[in-house]
N, C-alpha and C positions, 0 to 999 in steps of 0.2 A: 772335325764333328760329321762335315758330309761324307770326306772320304768311309767314315765311320758304317753311315746311311745306307751309304752304297755298297758298304762290306755285309753287311746286314741283311741288303736287298740280291743280293746276290744266292745268300745260303738261304734265304725262303724260297727261291727262286728255283735252286739246285733242289730242296728238300720236296715242292710242289712237283715236280718233274718224275722223280721216284715215285712217289703218289700217285703222278696221274697213269705211270706207264704200268707198275703193278695192277691195277684196278682196273685198266684196261685189257692186260694180257689174261685176269680172273675174268674178266665179263663175257669172252673168246673161250675161255678153258673149260668155264663152266654152262656156256651154253645161257649165261643171266639175261634177266631184265635188269638190273640193278648191281653196281660192284661200289665198292669204297672200302676207305683204311677209316678204323678210329687208333685215334693215339693216343698214347699218355700226356698228362699238363703237369703244371709244375704244380697244382694241388693235390696230393695225395689222393688215391681212391676215386679220381675224376678221368673220364674220358671223355675226347673228342671227336666227332667228327670230324676228318683234315678234308678229303677229297669226297663225290659225289657223283657218278655215271648212270646217266639212264634215269632219274626220277629228279623234278622240281625240286630245291633245297626248302623251300616256302612248304611243300608235302610233307615233307618229313624233318620239317621244324621238330618238332616233340623226343624227336630221337637224338638230336645232336648231343645232348650230355648225356654218360651214361655213368652211375656210379658202380663201382665194381663189386659190389658186394650185394646188388640190387638180384633180381631173380630172371635173368636177360640169357643169351645164349650167349653173344658179346662176351657180356662181363665173366661167363665159365671158363670162354674160351684166354680171356687172359688172364683172368687169376690161377688157371689150373693150369695151361700152358698144353692144352689139348683140343683137338679140332672137333668142333662140334658140327652135326651134318643133322638137319632133318628136312624129308622127305619132302613131306604133302603137310597140309597142314590139321590133320588127323594128329600125325606125334608133336607138332608142333604144339598143342591144345593140349596133351599128354603131360611135353616136358615144362611148358612153360607157359599155362595158362594168362598169365597177366600181359604176354608178350604176343600171345593171341588174339586177346580181345582188343588191344590196340591197331594190332592189324589182320583182321577177320577177314582174309579173303584167300584164294586159292597157290599158294605158292610154298616153292620150297627154298631152303637155306641153307647156306655152306659158310662157316667161322673157323679160320686160321691165324694162330696166335702167330704175329712177326718177334723171329726170335734173336732176343737181344740181351743186354744184360739182364740180372735177374730183377723186378720182372721183363716180361716181354717188352717191346715197342709198343703194341697195337696187334688190332687184327683185323686182316682181311676177307669181308664180308662180301658176298654173293646171293641175291636174290633173285631164283632164276624157278623155272616149269615145277608145277607139283608132277611127281614119281611116284608110284607105289610105293610102299613101305621097304622096298629091299635097295639099298642103296649102293650094291652092283650097279645100277642102272643112269646113278650121277657120272657123268663124264668127267676123266681126267682128273682125277682127286691129288692123284700125288703132283700134276702139273702142277696145281694149287698150291702143294707144300713148296717147290720147288720156286714160284713168285713169293711166295712170303718171307723164303731162305732168303731169295736174291734181296729182295728189301731189305731185308734184316740186315745184311752187309754192306748194302749201301748206305741205312743209314748209320750203321756202327764208323764207317768210313767219316759219315759227316760230325758222328761225334767225336770223333780223333780228333778232327780239326779245326772244329767250331766250338767243341763243349755239349753239355748234355741239353743247355736250352735250345741251340739248334733245332731239336726233334720234338720238342714240347710245342703243342698246338694250342692257339688260347682263342683264335677268333672262328669266324663262321666258316662253315666249308668252303671250298672251291667246287660249284657246280660245272661240269663238265656234260660236253656233249660227247656220247659213245659212235665209235665208228659205224659208216652205216653197214648194217648185215648184208645189202641187193644194193648195193650202189647202184644209182642210175646208168645207163647205155650209152651219154650224154659222151659224142667223139670228135678229137679236134683235132683235123690237119691241116699245116701251111705250107703255103707255096709262095713262089717269085715270077714275075710276069715282066717279059723284055721288049715294050711298046716297040722299040726300034724292031726287035726280031720277032716279035711273035712268039719268042719261045718262053716254055712255063719249065718251071722245076719244080720236083714234090718232092715232099719228107714221105719215110714209109705209112706213118698215119693216115697221110690224103691217101694212099695208095688201096690200105685197108678199108678208111668209108668209103671209096667207090666201090668196092669190090675187084680190082684193079692188079693184075701182073703188073710190075716197073717197067717192064718192055711195051705192057699194049696200051701203057698210061700216052692220054693225046700230047702231043708236039704244041700246040697251040692255043692263042687264047681261046679261037671260039671254041676249039675243039672240048678245050677245059670248061669252056662255060655250056654244051652242050651234055658235059658227063654230068655238070654238079648239077645242072637244072635243066631239061631238056624242054618244057615247056615253057621259061623264062628265060633262053640262051642270047637273045635280045638285047632283053636288060642287063642283062650279067656283062654281056659285053660292052655294050654301052658306059655301064660303069666302072668297068677296066678303065677306058680310054679320058674317060673323067679324071678320077683317081691321077692317071697319069699327067694330067694337065695343071694337077693342082687343085683340083672340088671332086674329094670324097665324098662320098653319101655322110647325111649327118649321123645314121644311128643304121647298124646290123642290116644288109638286106634279108629280106623275110620270101626265101625262095622253096618249088615244090621240087623235091627228087621226080624219078620216072616212077614209083611208086607212090609219087599224093603227099610224102613222109616232108614233114617239115624239116627245112636247112635253114639254116644262116649264113651269111655272107659279108665279110667284114675285111674293108682296103682301107691303106694309109698308102698318103701323096707321098709323092717323088720327096728325097731332105732337103729342096731347096733351089735348085735352078733353074730354069726356065725350060734348058734342053728337057726333053723327056728322058726317064731315070726308072729304074726296078720298080712297081709294083709287088709291095709286099699286102697277104693276104690270107686268113682262116676261113676255114670253112666247118660250119660245126653241126652235127648230126644230135637234136637234145634228147631225141627218143620220146617214147609216147608222152611226157610231160605235159608239155605244152599243148598237145591237142588234148588233153584230158582237164587242161584247167582253161579252156577254152569252150570245154564241152561244159562244165558245171558250172561257170560265166553265165550260160541260158537256163541256169535250171532255176525251175520258180518256187521250190524249196533252199535254205541258208543252208550251205557247207563250207566250211570252215574245218583247216587242218593246222595240225604242230607238231613241233618235236619231242624228244623224250624228255628237253628241261623245258618245256611250256610255253615254248615260243612260236608263236603264230607265224604261219608260213604263207599262208595263204586263205584268201575271203573270198568268197563269191558276192555280189552285189546284194542277193537278197539276203546272206548271214549279215554283211554292212548294215541293209537295212534296219532288221531286225536287231540288234545293236543300238541302233542309234549314233552310228559315227562314221565318218569316211570309211574308208580303206586304207589309205595311208598312214590314219589315226590305230589301225589294226595292228598294220603288219610290223615283221620284226620285231616287237613288242610282249613280254611273257601276259599272256591270257588274261592273267589274274590282276594286271596294271592296264589292259587294254577294255576290258569288263569285269571290272570289278564287282558284280553282281554275280559274277559267282562264283566265288570266293569266300572262306569261312565256312565254319558246318551250317549244313551236312554236308555240302558241295566239294569239300577235299577227301571227304572217305570216298564220294563218286569218282576221284580224278583218279585216287590212289589205287581202287577197284580196277579202270581200266590201265593201268603202268600196269600193275601186278598179276595181275589176273589175264585169263585170256578171251574172255567172253565180252560179248558188249553189256554196256551199261546205259540203262534207259533212266531219266529222273524230269524231273519239272520245275523250274525258277521261274520268280516271280520279279518281273523288270517291268520300275514304275514306266518310262518313258520309251517305250518303243508302238504305241497307239494300237495296239492288237489286243487288246483285254487282257493285257501287263502279261500273263501267264505263256512261258513258253516252254515246250518240250524238246529237250535235247537227247541223242543218241550219239555215246561214246563209240567206236567201232578201234581195238587198238592193232596194231598193225610193229612187225620188229621194230620198226625205226621214228614208225609215225603214228599221229590217232587224227583218224577221220570223225571230224563233227557235223552232224547235221541237225541245224533248228528249225522248226518251225511253232505257228503260235497253237497252244494245247489243244483251242477250236477246230484243229482239223488234223488233232493226231490220227496218225496209219491205227486201222483196229489189230492191223497184224502185230502190234505190239501189246496192245493188251493192258493198256496204261486208261487209269478213269480217264475220265470226262468233265474237263471242267463246266460248270454250268455256262449258258451263255447268260449275256447281262438282261436282267430282268427275269429270269426263270425260277429263279430263288430269292426271299428277302425281298427288298425294296428295290424299285427297278435304278438298275443299273449297276447294283453292288454283285459283287461275283464273291459268292462264296467258295469253296474247300471240297468237294468229294469227300464222303465219308468222312468228314468235320463240323460236327453243331456243336452249339449251346444249348443253353436250358433249355427247355420246350420247344428246342428242334431247330431254332434260329440259327440259319448260318454265321458263320464266326465271325464278329468284326474284321473290319481291314482284311478278310481272307487269307492270313497267313498259312503258313502249311504246318501242320500234326510236323513235332519234333518227338513225339514218343515212338513211332515205328522205326525209328532211327537211330533212337539211343539207346545201348543195349545195355541192362540190369547187370548182364556181367563183369561189365566195368567196373559201373560201382563196387558191386559183392569182394570184389579183385582187389581194388586200391582200401580198402576200409579194411581188409584183412592185416594188413599192416599199419592200421591205426590205434593206439592203444590208450590214449588220453582222450576225455571229452570233447579238448582242445582239435587235438589231432583229427576227432571225426567230423565234426565241424567244418574244418579248412578241405577236405576232402568232398564234403556235400557242395560246400562251395565250390572248389574248383570244376569237380565232375556232373551236378545233379545241374546248376543253373545255365553252364552256358548250352546244356542241351536243352532242354524249355525255353531258355530267352527268360530266364527270370533277370532279375536286378534286389532283389531281397529278399534275406533269409533269414530265421530267429528263432530256434529250437532251446525249448522249456522244460526241465527236467523238475519231476515231480519227487518232491519228499517232504514227508510228515505233513503228506493234504495238501500242500501248498506248491505256486509254481512258481520256477525260481531263472531268469534267464540263465542259462551256458553260454549263449553264443549270438551276435546279431552280426547281420553286414548289410550294408547299403542302407539300412534307416538312417533319417535325422537324428540326430547327437542329442539322446536324451527323450527320446520321443517314447522306448519303450520302459524307461525308468519306473512309472505310475501303474506298467503291469506284475513289476516282479514281484513275487511272497503272494498272490490272489491265493485265493481258496477254493478248494473244489465247488462253492456254492455261486461263483463269479458266472453271471449271466454273461459271456463272453465266448466268442468262437475257438480258442483256442482252449476255451476248457473244455467245450459240450461236445467239440470232435473227440476228447479222452473219455469223459465220460459215457457217450455216445458209443462211442469204437468208430461212428462212421465221418469220412471227410468228411468236408463244407469245401465246396467251389462256389466261388464270385466272379463275374465277370467284369462287374465293375465295381467300385467304392461307392456307387448310386445303390447299386445291390446289396451293400451289403452293408450299409446305413439303412436304409428300407428294413431290411432284415434284424438289425440290431440297433432299434433308435436311442441315441446318444453316447455311440460310440466314439471316444476320440479316434478323430483322423491324422495325418501325418502330410496333408496340403499335398498331396499327387494325386493323381488318377492312376487305372491298371487296375486288372485281374488282381486274386489273391487266393491262396488253396490254402486250406488247414487240413494238418496230415495228423493224423492218431500214431502216436508210436508207444506199439506193444508189441512186446517181447514174450514167448511161449503164453502167453494168457494173462501177463500180469504189466498194468499201466506205466512205462517209463514217464511221458512226457507228451509232447505237442512238436510241429514242427510247421512253422509261416513260412511259405514261398508267396513273393511279391514280385508282381510285373510292371513292366514301365504305362501296360497300354492296355485297353478292354482288351479282352478277349475272351471265346467259348475255350470250353474243355470235350473233346472226345471222347468218345466211350473207352476206345483204347490208351486215349492219355491218360483217364482217370484210371482203369484197373493198373496201369505201369506206374502212377505215381503213387498208389495206395501201398501196390508191394515192393518197391524202395523203400519206403517206410517201415515197411514191416522190417528192409535191410537194415534203416539206421536205427531203428532199434535195439536190435540184436546188438550190434555196436555200441551204444551207447552201455545198452545194461555190461557188457563186456570192458567198459570201459570203468566206471562205476565200479564194479568187482576189483577190476585194477588198481584205481584209486584208492582202493579199502587197503588192497595188501601192500603198495605202494605206501602209506600213511604207517603202516604196522613196519612195514618190511625200517622206514629210514627213523622211526622211533627205535625199535629194537638194535640197527644200526648206533643213533647217538647214544643210545644206553651202554651199549656195549665198546666205543671208543673212549679214552680217557679224558675228560677235563681237566685235567691236568698232567702236566707232566713230572715224577720225580725230580728234584734239583738236587744241585749240592756245590758249595762253596766255588770249586775249582768249575764247576763246570758247566753252559751254558747250553741249551738243547730248542727247538723249535719246532713242528710237525705242522702236516697239513696235507688235507683230503677235500676230495673233490671227488664228488660220485657223477657216472658217467651220465651224458645225456640221451642213452639210447634205451630199449627195453625200461626195469625196473626201476630205473636211476637211484637202486643203491647195489652194494656188491660186496665183496669180501676183504677186501684192503684193509689192514691194518696195520699200526704202530703201536710203540707204546716204548716207557723208560722206564725203569723197575732196578728197586733197590739191593744190590747182591751183596751181601755182605758188608766189606769195607768199600763197596765198587758200583759203578750203575751196568746196570745191563739194557744194552739198544737192543729194539728188534722191531724186524717190518717183516711183514707176509703177504700174502695174497692168496687166495680160498678162489679154485675154479667156478667161474658160475657170477650170477649175480641172482636175487630175490632174497625171501625170505631163508630158503635154504642155505644159501649161503653168506647172509649175516648170523642166520644160528651155529655154525660149523668155524667163521669164523670168531664168533664168540667162545666158542670152547676151547678152540687153539690159544685164545690169547690166554685164557684162565687158565691151560694148563702149563703154558711159558711160563707165566706169572709165578704159579708157583715152584715151576724147577727152579727159577730166579732168586726167588725169594731163600731158597735152599742152599744156593748158590755153587749150585753144579756148575762141570764145567760145559763149553758149546757143546761140545760133538754130542754129551750128555744130554741137554735139552734137547738137541733135535733128534736124536733118535728114538726119546721117552715120547716125546710129541707125537713121531713119526709113528711108534707099535697104535698111540691112542688112538687117533685118525684110522688104522686100521681095525682094530677092535670096536670102532662108530660103528666104521660100514657104512657114512655115509650118501654114497658112490662118487664122491670130488676130492680130489687133491690139493695141494698147497705146495706154492713156495716158502719159504723163508729165509732171513740171513740174521744170525744171532751174533752180536757184538758184545764182549764183557770187557771194559773199563776202569783201569785204575787210576782214578783224580789227581791221583797226588804224581805219579810218576808218569804218567801219559801208556804206558804199557796194556796192550790190547789182546784179547785173542777173540778169534772170529771164526763162524764156521758160517755156511751157506748151503741150503736144499733147493737146487734147478733155481736160485734166483739171480736176478740180473746184479754182477758186480758194483762195491759197493767206488767211490768217487772220493780223490784225497787232492785238497787244493793246500800246497802248501803257504808259509806265511807270506813268501815273495813272488806268489802270485802265478808259481809251475804248480798244473795238473794235471791229474793222470788216473787211470782206470787202475784198477789194485785186483790185479790178476790171483785172486784168491782160487786153489782147489776147493768144488764142491761137490756134494756128490747129489744122490735124483731128490725131487721132489717129494714130499713128505705123502703119505699114504698108501704110497703104491709098493713095496718090498720092504717086507719087514725083517730084512736081515741088513739093510743099507748103514752104511757107513758114512761117520760126515768129520773127515779131515779139518783140523788146526791148522792158522796160520796166526801167528805172532805178527804184532806189529804196533811201533809210537807211533802215539799222536803227539806230537809238536804243539805246544801253545802259540794259540793265532791258528793256528791248521782250522780248517772244514772237512769233515768226515761228511760225506752224503750218502745215505740210504735209502733206495724207492723203487717203487710198483714199472711194471713193465709200462703199464696204461702212462707214463709220462715222455717214456723215450719209444712205445711203439707205435706207427700208422700205418693201415691198410696198403698194400702196394712198397712197400718200403721196409727195407735190411734194419733188423732192430740195433745194428752195431753203428750206423748211420745216426740215429736219435741217440746213443751214448755219446759218441764221440762232439754231437751236439747238445749234446747237456754239460760236457765235460769244458766245452768254450764257453757256453754261458757262465758256468760256474767260475773260470776263469778271470773272464771279464765281469765278475759279479761284484768285486771290489774288495777292500781292507775293511775287518771288522774296527769300531771304536777302538779310536787311541794312534789309529792310525792314518797319515792325511789321505781323506776323500774317505775315510770308510761309512759302512751303515750296518746296522742292527742285524743279526741273524737272522732276524723277522724280516727283514727287506731283504737279507738276499731268498728267502723261502720262498718271498713273494715275488720276488725278480724270476725265479725259476719257473713257477709257477702259473707266469701269466699270461703263457700262450695258450697253457689247456684253460686255466679260468676264462679265456675268451674267445672260445673253441666253441663252435653252435653245433659240429658232428662231432662227440668225444667218445665214442664209441665203449671205451673202458674207464674203471678208478682210476685214479690218483692219489701217491699217499708219497710224502716223501719229510724223510727225518732227517736233521741237520744238526750237528755236535761238534764243540770245539772247547777248548780248555785258554781257561782266561790265566796269562802267565805270571807268575810268583813273583819272577824278577823282568827287568829291562834285557837283560842279555837271555836267558831261556826260552830263543827262539829256533835252536836249530833243529833241520829237520832230519828223523833219521830213517833208519830202513825196514826193510818187511822181510823178516827171515821164516820158512817153515816150519813148523812141528811135528812129529811123526805123532800120531798118537791110537 
């Protein structure tokens, strides 16, 4: 086990090295701020961020996982296999508005697929400074393609040696500090000194550091000391002699060059003998960094610095005091750990803005333990490699920044109470607790775009819970919908169990804020539960404190319901916040109205589909059949898949089909096709004539849709069958001995495309106890995967399904159908419908079990 674990570890290290090298190269090729690689995972249709250079992983967490069918540039590059170039934020908003809403900053980006097997391995991603719309100004796109191709070659080699699982990324991304764009000018030179002869031998780097040619380099210790630090030469010479005697300096010596610049001198003692021997040493020229740090230490304002992974590299004493922690506890740690009050919304957006856009970012934050009035003003100044931050008490803000000043204690409200500029409650009182308003920071477009993907009332409510509550610091949500002049609870989150039940079903005449906000059309805001109780005496309370907001849901002038937001603390609502919440309530109302129409149409479609699917299958004493249908879990939840078993002369017709699309139209078209096929089957027409006639009918109906179909006419007595298919997946056949294969049956084009299409017929014989499986592509097709792989997986599952009753360990045909559809039944993300039809012949005698072959028939 240890050897296996080490082997897996080495494979992961090799994979990580490939990804980091590609990301680093891409960062340089595109002149970017951030680079990384998305890789496919073991879950079909899911990509994960594997490496991230130039941005702290915490700030990019919402984009760690991406579905390949989402409207994002990474998904398009992966799914379509094309490079996506977004030169600036304007182009991003135009092409990918949902992505732009989540990252509303001025930057450009390039997304290059990593070639591999179909589909690609993933996407090489670079976020870079914005440029004009002319993509020619982006640097070296061809080099990015070469980097992606090289990465793909490395991944293919890894797959060949370790298997597909070696390049499937399942965990968190590896976050790496990018290479410095402007490395510091620190230089190091080495030398040795012989105390017996005072001879000095130096390397070329020390010659360069001192600005001397090798032939001009001093030859003695005294001359070396004078060249390294003229003003400190006696001190240097003393240190050399003491080191030779076995007493080196306990720390590097800080000395000054001739121009006053700082230098460091480090010496090593002789290796052991009492007699003097060679002394080794290095001279370090740290550049201006040491002087800059020393100067910043003297500033009265707080200054700290972090790299592009968020690691704190420098903190001056004033910043440490404002942070309330010793410098030792701040340095070398991520800023969100050392200063946790700077994490979470809305501050994550400020950090993202500083790391992705070129300009400075200014904001204010409350820190309870500073002793400086709690409110601090921060300014972030991004550079290519570092972000320099200044922090001062909010009442000392530089007027040049044009930021609102916080009132001094006692200026407004009760003595010592800190109000928030521009944020007041009812009657103009400061907000209790002085918490900052979230409204200016929350973008209504983000909620609007997220609501476009929500089609049911539950999905709308989930979006509101995920998008709206966190932005305003809410902890409770209830949505009531109006139906027949009564309110019915559609969604609740955060309220005590059962508390809202008495309000379910109340009429429009009830004296309740949730009712009156809709009847009046005006939102109601209460800063505290006490204020709510005073306005509505006798209203039941949920034994909690906090503010409440009651918002009317009105769409196109029509009342839809009401939305209740609950907060855990007393708070006021600024004019701006009230305006934004009212506008968001309108978005929610329109989404709910759309969801109600969807529910009505979906109910109609489901009813239509259930009416059109066979309630029971035609039976025959010698044939057993079993059918299964599962609607998709996306969109309308109903589609055009169908199956049927029809009496055809003295035999049975088995048919399965799939109409393109979902919804009422697909279900209606499916019903027409099913009726047509039944009519042809009842007339015992040959399979090719059944499909040809159905094809012409669909073209004449012209519903704008096409359909695939497989039709099989079976003689139960002999097992002789004739089959034709129109663009449908091939049937599977499991022999009585368990061997299972795909029936390679020639087919024609899908129905509804070509009126002259022909559908060849193939003959086969179904042996007793053999299982014939007809299915639709929803059972075998997955986003991002080859359908042939899905058919192979179904064939293997059918082979393992077990023998039928009468054979040892057998199960019923219905049990086999349940087993084959179990995975699809439990899938939470099933984009397409699933239909399955199984058939088997009951044996007449124990010896009638020989498997027979297949032969094509010209028709």
